[in-house]
N, C-alpha and C positions, 0 to 999 in steps of 0.2 A: 254219149255213145260212142266220141269224139275220145274222151277220156278214160274208159274203156279202153279202145282201140291202144290209144298211146301203153297205158299201164300195161298191157298185155305185149303190147312189142316190146318192152322194156323187160318187162317176166321174162320173157321168152331172152333175152339177150342176157339176163344173166343164170341163168338156169343153165344158157350157155359157155360163160366161165366162172358160174361159183359164186359170185359174190353175196351170196345170202350165206356165204358158208362161211366167209372169211369172219373175221374175228377185228376189230379195229381198237388197239387199245388193249387194257383190260378186260378178261375173263369176262361175257357176258351171259346173262341168261334171263330169253325172251318167252313168257305162261302163256298159254293159248286157253283164250274163255268162250267155251262152248256153252253150251244150253241142253237143245233137242237135237236128236239128229234123225229124221225122220224121209216116208220117203217121199219124192220130189211132188207127186202126186197131192202127199196133207201139207206140204208149206203153204197150199195157197185159203187150205181154211180160214175163218173170219175169228174163229179163238185165236190160231197162231200166230202173235206177235212177228212182224218183220223184224228184223236183227236177233230172230230169238231161236232159227233152226237152221239149220244147210241139209242138206240132200245127204242121202246116204253115197250115193254117187261119187261127189260132190266129197266126201270126209272120207272115203276109199282115197280118193285119188292125195289128198291132201296126208295120208299118214303111210301113201307108197313112199312120197316126196322128202315124207319126217324120217320115214326110216332106212333113206337111199343118202341122205344127206347131211345130217344131224345128228348130234350130239342128246340125245330122250333122258329123262332124264327124272326121276319120281321129287317131285316141289321142297317134302320133308329130307333129301336126301342132300338134295345142294344144300339147301337153309347151313344142313346142321355139316357138310364140309367150309363154306362159305364163315359160319362162326368163330368154328376152330380153327380156322387158318388153312384148312387142307388145301391143298394142287386141285384147282378147277376145272375142268375140260375149259376151251377158247373160247366156245360159242354153245352151248345149252339152253336145250327146252322141252318145258313141261307141259305138262297138257293136263287141263282144271276142266269142270262140268258144273255150273250153279244149279242147287234146287235139288234134284233126285229126281226125274223127268222118266218115268218108266221105261221111256224109247231108249234109255238111257243105258238098259242093258234088253232087251229087245232090238236094236238097230247098231247101239254104237259099238257093246260090250264086243259084241262076235265080232269085228273088225280088228279092236284095239287085242283082242287074240289074237285075229288072222297075226295080226304084224305085230305081234307083243311089243307096245306102244306104254309106256306105265302113264299111269294117271291119278289124278285124284278126285274127289268126287264131294260136291258142299252140301249136305241135306240141308234144306229144310223138319227137324225129325217131327213134329209135332203132322204135319200131312203124308208120313211113311205108314203103309200100310190103313192107308184111307180111300172113300172116293172123294175126298173135298178137292176145290180147286182154290189156288192161288185169285185173289181180289181184281187182279186185270183181266186173264181168259172167263171170272165171273161176268166181267163186266163187260168184254166183247159179247160175250154168248148172249148177254143182256139185250146189249142191241140191237144185235142179227137179230134174235127172233120176237121184241118188240118189236120196234121201227118199222116205219111210220107210226104204225096206231096208234099203242099208247104214250105216244112223246107229248104229246099236251096234261098229261095224266100225272095231278099233282107230284107222284111218286117216282115220276120221273122227268119232269123241269130242272132238279140242277146238271141232270143227262143231256140236255140240252143245253145249256149254258156252256157247257165243253167243247160246241159244234165248232171247228175251226172254219175263223172267217169266208171262204173262198166252196165251202163248203156245201153240194147238193143235200139239203136237210128230207130230203124225200128221197133219194137213193146216194145211201155211205156207199164209200168204197172202202177196200179192208185196208188204205193210209188214212183215212177220214179216221177209224176207230182204234185206229193205231193213237191218232196225236188226240183223239177225245183220251185214252187213257195216261196218254202222255199229261196233259195239264190235271185231268183226278186226283197225277200227285201233288198237288196246293192242297188234298186233305189230307186228315190223317191216315193210318190203317185202322185205327178201329173204329174210326168213323165211316172211310166205304166199306166196310162188309157190313154194315148196319141198312146205310144204303139200299146196299147192291142188294141183300138179304129183302128186305121191300119191297125191291124194284122186283123185284126172282117171284114173289108172293102177289105183286099186286099182278103183273103179266100172268098169271098163271104156270110159266112153265118151271118152279119148283127148284130147288138146287140140284147141283149135277147128282147123275147117278155110278156113268163112266168112269174109269179108277184114271186117273193121268197120270199120274208118280206112281213112283216104288214103291215092293212090300220088301221088307226087311230079309227076308228070303232072297231076294234077288238081290240087294245089299250083302248079301253074307255070300252066296253064290260069288259073288265079282270078286270080293278080299278075303276069298278063299288062293284065289289064282296067285296073288301075289302084287296082279300086276297094276288092281285097282285098289288104294287108299282114303279113308274119309275124314271127315272134314266137318268143323262147324257151320250151320249158316242159318243160328238160331233156330228156335223153336217152330215159329209162327210166322218165318220171311221175315217180321216186324222193321223197320226205318227207323235204325237207333241214329234216332235222333235227340236236341233238346231236348225236348217234351218229355222224354219218357224219365219216369221215374229212378231211384239207383235197386229197388223192390226188382221193378220191371225191367231193367238192364239183367240184373242177375240173373232175372228165372231164365230170357232168352238167351244171355250167354253160356251161361254156365247150365243153364237145364238141354241143353240141345248136348253138351258133349258129355252128361251126363245117359240122357235116352240111349247115346252111343254105345257108351259103355255096358251099360242094360243089357241091349241089343246082341250086339259081336262080342261084346270079353276086349276092347280094345279103346282108348283113350287117344282121342285125335288131340295131335300138336298145332294142328292147323285150323283154323278158322277165316271165314269169309262173311264184310260187312254186305249186307243187302242193298242192293242198287246204289252200292257202294256210300253210302251213308255212313256217316259215324259221328259224333261229338269225343266233345276230351275225356267228357265219363264215362264216356260205351269203348274208347281206348283203352284206358286207364282198366276199368276192366277184363277187356281182353287182352290185355299184354300180365297179366295176373292168372291166368289160364292158360292161356296156349304158348307156344314158341314163335309162332308167327301169324300175320293173317297180311290175307290180297284183299289191296283195293279195282274198286274199277279203271284206273284211273292210266291209261295208257305211257304206256314207254316199255323203256327195258330195263335189269337189274345188276346189280355189278356187286363185291365185296361187299361193298362202304356200301349197300341201300339200307335203310330202315327195316327188317326181317317182319317188322308188322303195319308197314305200307310199301307188300311189294304192287308192283304196276304190273300188269297184261294186256293184251291185247284183244277186241272181240273177234271172235271169228264166225260169219254167218253166212247163209246166199245169197245178200247183198253188195257181198265184195267183190262177187264173181264167183263164177264153176269151176276155172280154168285154175292148172295149176302153176301156167305161167304167171300167172296173178295173182293167185298165192302167193310165191315165190317173193312178187316186187314188192306184192309186204312186210313183209319179213327182212327182207334185206333194206330199204329203209327206213325199219325199226333198228336195226343192229349194229346203224349207222350215227342213230340217236344218239344225245348222252343218256346218260342215265339216270333217271327223276327224282328229284329232288324237290321236296314239299315245305 
């Protein structure tokens, strides 16, 4: 709480002096990474991961501040200018969304249109126009519905091993579930989907029947405005680590681009690594088929940044909801050196 008070006070000073708008040295680009935009009362649901969502009210305030104080650009436009040697804004900001959540259309897009803020939407294409959920949300749902009654069942014993040391095993908090999801990443994605499906059947809750991701019609409606451009986020949100074969990498990386072309008629030029994971082989495939790629590495970008290692800053409700706190984070990032890996 003390840290938040200090940051808010500093943020208020920054807002008054405009420090977050000043460029230090070479022209810089800050890329904001959003996932979900939801009404405040929905953020606390156990299937919504902390760090993955921001309230509509906070998002609205942030867009107002961005529109008023910053130069907003499409990420692909900035990259094209940077690579061609054209002049760049001294301090630009690009907005991105990962995954393709339905709330991006329901709650985020109306505000993007209202404030005329350009954005890039990275799609996990196999999930679009389906009722399927990503495995972390399915695991959270299984834990929320099946715990503690099923915890001793063989189909749940692997889940119990994910428990944080200080968790009350009889009454799990939302933070506990989030920690368990993080711990589950030690397993491969294919294995996790298999185990979760078995746990769903065992607990008698079945697979999700409500749609959580966008439809292709919704996606096309956003892109026709010219505000939203599409990028690839693989087909199945597969982590691109060293365990994947070359054929699997091609299926995920190239296949997602082909699906976007088929559904929209536009070839995506940008890629985004799911969970930030990328092997050397994965990056090589991405470099052959795209013009640039986003990571989850925190930092700002300059003309000299590798276009296939674009740094971003994740924005979520846990960072605080005030505009002053938001501008505090932007100011701190704007003064950092650009990321070099």
